[in-house]
N, C-alpha and C positions, 0 to 999 in steps of 0.2 A: 306706486311705491316700488323702489328697486330692491331686488333680492340677488343672491349669489348662489351658484351651484355648490353642491356639497364638497366635491373633491378638488376641482381646479379653481374654485372661487370665480367663475366667469360671471359677468354682470348680466342680470336678467331684468331689464327695465319693464315696467308695466306699460300697457298699451298707451301709445301716444305721449309717454312721459318725456321722451328726449327729442321730440320733434321741435324744430328741424335739425337738432344736433344729434341725430341717431348715429352718425358716423363715429362719435366719440366712444360710446361703449362697444360698438362693433370693432373699431380699430384696436381698442384695449384688449378685447377678447382674442382677436387675431394675434396680437403680440404674445399673449399668454400661451396660446396654442402653439405658436412657433417655437417658443422657449421649451415647451413640454416635449417637442420633438427634436430639439437640437442643442439646448443650452446646458451649461454646467454651473452648479453652485459649489463653490469651494468653502470648506469649513475647516478652520485650523483647530486642532485638538491639543490639549496639554495633559491635564490630570483630573478634569472635572467632567461630569456627565453633561450632555447637551440636549436641549429640546429644540427641534426644528419647527419652523412655522410653515403654514400652508403656502405662503409666498415663496419660501426657500425651496419648496418642493414642486414649484411650477416649472420644472426642468426635466430633462431626460436623465442627467447624471448628477449625483452628489459625490464630490471628491473630498476625502479627508486627508489633511496634510498635518505636518508637525511632528515633533518628537514627543511621544507620550510616555508618561511615567506612572501610569496606573491603568487598570482595566476600565474602559469607558463604555457607558450605555448611551446610545443616541436614540432619542424617542421621537417618533413621528406622530403627527396628530391622528386621531381616530377617523381616518378617511381612507377611501379606496384609491389604489393607484399602483403603478409599476415603475420602478426606478432602477438604474444601475448605480450601485454603491461601489466606489473605487477607494480602497484603503491604501493610500500612499504614505502612511505614517511610518515612523521608525520607532524602535523601542520594543522590548519583549513583553508586550501587553496586548490585550484583545480589544476589539471594537465590536460591540453588539448592537444590532438594529432592533429596536423594540417599538411597540405601538402603545399609544395612550389608551387604546382599547383593552390593554392588559391581557392580551392573548400570547401566542407563541412568539419567540424572537429568534434571530439568526445572527451568527457571528460572521462579520465581513472579514475574510482572511486577508492578512497583510500581503501586499504585493499583487493583489488580484482585483479585477472588476467583477462584481457578482450581481446578477439580475434578481431582484426580489419583488414580491407582490404583496400588497396589503388589501385585506377585505374590510378594513376598518377596525378589526379586532386582532387579527393574527398577521404576523410577518412570516412569509414562507419563501423558499427558493422558487422562483418562477420556472426553473428548469430542474426541479428537485429530483426528477426521475433519472437524471444523467449525472449532473454535477452536484457535488456536496462539499462546499467549503474548499474549492480548488482541487478536490479529489474526484477522480472518475470512478464511480461505484461499479458500473457494469458497462462493458463495451462489446458490442457485437458487430463484427466487420464481415461483410459478405464478399467484398472484393479484395484486391491487393492492398497492402498497407506497408508503410515504411516508418519505423520507430527511430527517430534521431537521424543525424547526418553521418556521413562517412568520416571516420577519424576519431575525434575525441569525445563525441556525445555518449553519455551513459544512460541506459534505461534500467531502472531497478524495480524488480518485482518483489514486494514484501511477503506475499503469501505463496500459494502453490500456483505454478504456471502449468496449465494443461494445453498441449498442442495436439490437435486431432487432424490427421491427414485423410487420405482417401485411398482407394484401391489402385489409383492411377498415378500417385506421386508419393515421394518420401515426405514424412512429417517435418523433418528438420534438415536444413542444409546450412553448414557453417564453415567459415574459413579456418577458425581455430576455436579451441575451447580450453578452459583451465578448470581443474577440479581442486577443491579445498583439501589440503594436506595438513594434518596435525603432526608437528615434529616435537617429540618429547624426549627429554634426557633420562627417562625412566628405563630401568631394566625389567624385562618381562618376568613375571612370577604370579602365582595365585590366579585370581579371576580378574580379567581385564574387560571392563564394560566398553563396548564399541557402539557409540551413538551415531547411527548412520545419517541423522539429519544435520549433523555438524561437520561431517568430513566424508571424503571418499577414500582417503588413504590415511592410515595411522602408522607413524614411523617411530619406533623406540630405538634411540641411538646408543644407549648404554647396554652393556652385556647382560643378557638374561641370567637369572640366578637359579631358575628351576623350570620344570615343565609348567605349562600354564593353560588356563581355560579362557576361551574367547566367548563372551556373552553379547550377542547382538540384540540391540533394542533401538527404538526410534530416538529416545532421549531418556534422561533420568526420570521424567514425569509421564512419558508416553511409550506404550508398548509398540513393538514392531507390528504386532497383530492388528492394532487399531490404525496404524499409519499406512499399512500396505494392503491393497485390495487383492482379492482372489484374481489370479491371472496377471498379477504384476510381479516384477522381479527387480532386485537391486544387485549390483556387483561392487564389492569393496575389496580393499587390499590391506593387509597388515604386514609391516616390515619389522622383523625381529632380528636384533643384532646378537650374535653369539661370539663368545671368546673361545677358549680352548675346549670348552664342553658344549656339545651340540644339543642344547635344550630345544623342545619343540611343543607345538600346540597339540595336546593330547585329548582335549575335550572341547566340544562346541555346544553352546546352548543358545537358545533364542527366547528372550524374555524369561530366562532362568530355567527353561525346560530343555532337557538334553535332546540333541538331534544327532543323527549319524550321517555325516557327509558322504557323498559318492566321490571318491578321489580319482584323479586322473590316472589312467592305466590300471585302475581297479585295486590299487594297493595303498592303504593308509600309512602315513609315515610312522616309524617307530623310533626315530631319532632325528635331530636336526643336524645341520652342518656346522662344524667348528670353524672359527675365524672367518665368518661370512655374515652377509645380511640375507637371512632367509625370508623370501617373499611369498606370502600366502595370499591367494585370491579366492574369494567365495562369491558365487552367484546364488542368491537366495530366491527361490521361486515359491510364491505362495499358491498352493493348490486347493486349499480349503481353509476354514477358520482354524488358526493356530496349527496349521499343517503345511510343511515345507519340504521341497526337494532342494538340497544344498549340493552344488557342484564345487569341488575344491581342488586347488593345485598348490604345490610347493616347489619353488625354484631357488637355486643357490646362486648368489652373486658374491664373488670374492675377487 
């Protein structure tokens, strides 16, 4: 009596069952194995869930095509295996690979080929320690690396980028750099919250109406103390426009707590410059928790 294997459904004839036609199940098994290492099953998706058969999975790659109009679940039988799922669909919806074994599932990201593994119950990323849905979770590069090509390629880092050099070379070498500048039609007065995570330069283009306080923080929801580590520093600039009266920055706070800057040449300003753009620069050095040395300058541009 003939049986089949669990995962690839290879034919297992009983002893002497196919003699002298033993070549038929052997050739059929060879064809299945060949497909498993090189063939592709194409599945057109629309708006309905799909259940794949074991025969459809006797391939190396399953490619999804079509314009989808709903989130779709593609269920594979409760068998073990490893396949590359290529999501070549269009439409702003997801394609999720699930198992009939009712375990975990994985979204096949649109526009990517993703290697997945099934143990008969769970669908997992075969390379889940590195790639997750088209995103590189962690990258450790021991040698030289090039991100993008010269010219128009853009590399975007969504979180914090930390670059560590050595005692024998500089950490960063660049041809050019642009810093974020916030240009506001506001005139300086009262307390001005300076969020250092969103800008390096803050420029008030209207005439100031009074002396003002600058309060440095990471953002409206994050303190500078929590964002900046001991031994780190940030340098920012505030550009204040003055009319006929020279108003100036007479108070500096960090996270709402007053600090006393050390001013260039040892003298804190007592007035601003009339009919000018007064440019203040502050280097904030964190020396301990909520403790800072602030180096400040004021220059007149007219």
